[in-house]
N, C-alpha and C positions, 0 to 999 in steps of 0.2 A: 332334128339338129340346130341348134341355136348358133347365132352369129357369136363370133368371139369378143366383139366389143359392144359398148352401147348401141341401143337402137332407138328410134323416135317413136313415140307415142302421140297420136294427133287426135285431138277431140275437136268436134265442131257441133255448132247449133245455129239454128235460123229462129228469127222471130219477125213478125209483120206480116201483113196482108199484102204483099205486091201486087197482085192481080187485082185487089178489090179497092184499096186506099193506098197503101204504100206508105213507106218504102219496105222491101223486103231486106232484112239485115242477117247476113251470114258471118258468123265469127268462128274463129278456130285458136286452139294453142297448141304448141308443139313442146314437147318435153323429152329429153334425152336421158336415157337410163339403162341401168343392166337389163339384158332381155329377160331374165327370169324374174325381175323385180315387179312388184304390185305397186302401181302408182300411189294409189290412195293409202296404203300400208306405209310405203316410205315417207309420204308426206302427212301421217296421221298427227304429228305433234302441231302441225300448222293447217291442215286442211280436212274437212269433213265432207262426205258425199251426200249429205243430208242435214237439215237444220238440227241443231244439238243444243245443248244447255250451257256450253262454254263459248269461247270467245274465238273458236277457229273459224277460218274462212269456209264457206261452203261453196264448193266448185262441183256443179252439176248441171244437168239440163236447166234451162232458165225457167222452165215450169215448175221445177222442184224447189228453185230459189225464190221466185217471185210470185206472190199472191196478189191478184187484182185488189186494188184498195191498201195494199200493205206497204207501199212505198219502194223505192229503189235502193235502200241501203244495203241490202245483202249482195245485191248485183253489184253495185258499185264498189264496195269493200273488196270483193273478190278480184274484179279487173283493174281497179286502181292499185292494190297491193301486188299484182302480178307485174306492174312496172316499176316495183321497187323505189329508189330515190329519183327516179326519171318520170314521175308521175306527170300526166299532161294536167294542166290548170283549167283549161276550157274545153268545151265540146269541139271547138274548131281544131284545137291541138290534139285532141283525141282522135278525131278523123284523120287528120294528117299523119299522126305517129302509126296508125294501123294501115294507112293506105286504102281507106275505106271509100273514098269517093274520087278515084282517079280522073274522072272527066267531070267532075264538079257539078254533078247534076242536082245537088241538094239546093242550089239557087234557082231551081224550076220548081220548087216544092212551095206553093203559096201559103199554106197553112202554116208552115214552120220556117220563119224568118230568122229568129234570134239564135244564131249559132256560135255566139261567143259566151253562151251560159257558162258561169264558173262551175267547176266540178270540186267537189261532189255536191249533187243536189239534194239528196235525203241522208247520205251517211254523214257522221260527225267528222269533219276533217282532222281534227287535233287527236282523233282515236284510230286514224289510219296507219299511222306510221309503225305501230308495234306489230300488227298482223303482217305488215310487209317485211319487217326485220326477223319476225319469227320465221315467214315463209322462205326468206333468203337464207337465214342460218340452217334451216332443216334441209335445204337443198344442197348446202355446201357439204353438211355432215353426213348426207346419205349419197352423194355423188349424181343426184339428180340435176339436170340443168334448170337454171331458172327459164322459165316458159318464155317462149318466142309467141307473139300475138300478131294476128292478122285479121281484118275484117273487111267486107264488103258490102256497101250500101247499094241496092238495086232500086232504081226509080220505077214507079209504074210505067213509064214510057219504055225503059230499057226492058223491063220484064216482058211487057206485051210484044216488043220487037223480037225477044228471043222466043217467045211461044210461037209467034207467026214464022219465025225462021226454022223451029225445029219442029213445029207441028203438035206439041203438046206441052202442058205445064211440066210434067214429069221430064221430058227431054231438055226442057229448057233448063 
């Protein structure tokens, strides 16, 4: 038996080597849609689950979107398009908007001090508007909510403390 109204679909992904170098970053999106709807099918005019020969955003596991040495353009396009017209302009704004570093541990990361890097880094800024507009129009037309985004950056020290407190990396 299905719920009578829209339900939430939540996707999450993690990247990084928190226990080795850090930070570990965990991101999530939440989409509200009809319980019987297929999210990729509903968003297919704007979103593809894998790289394609068209201009759709690729929203999938980061390992399917990013290839080492291939740049950040695909990841940036999808993340920044999800913000619509309220796209953060710098890395600091992105972290703040996502609530990713509530304890401001990024300041303790000695090898990464430039947090005011302008965004996007690799994606062409003047080409991000149309994918964002297409995603927004597709969401409106299909009754899918525009995505809610959140992330958490876990510093190496935080990760180690969680492992110590919980007894294993899996439990952490």
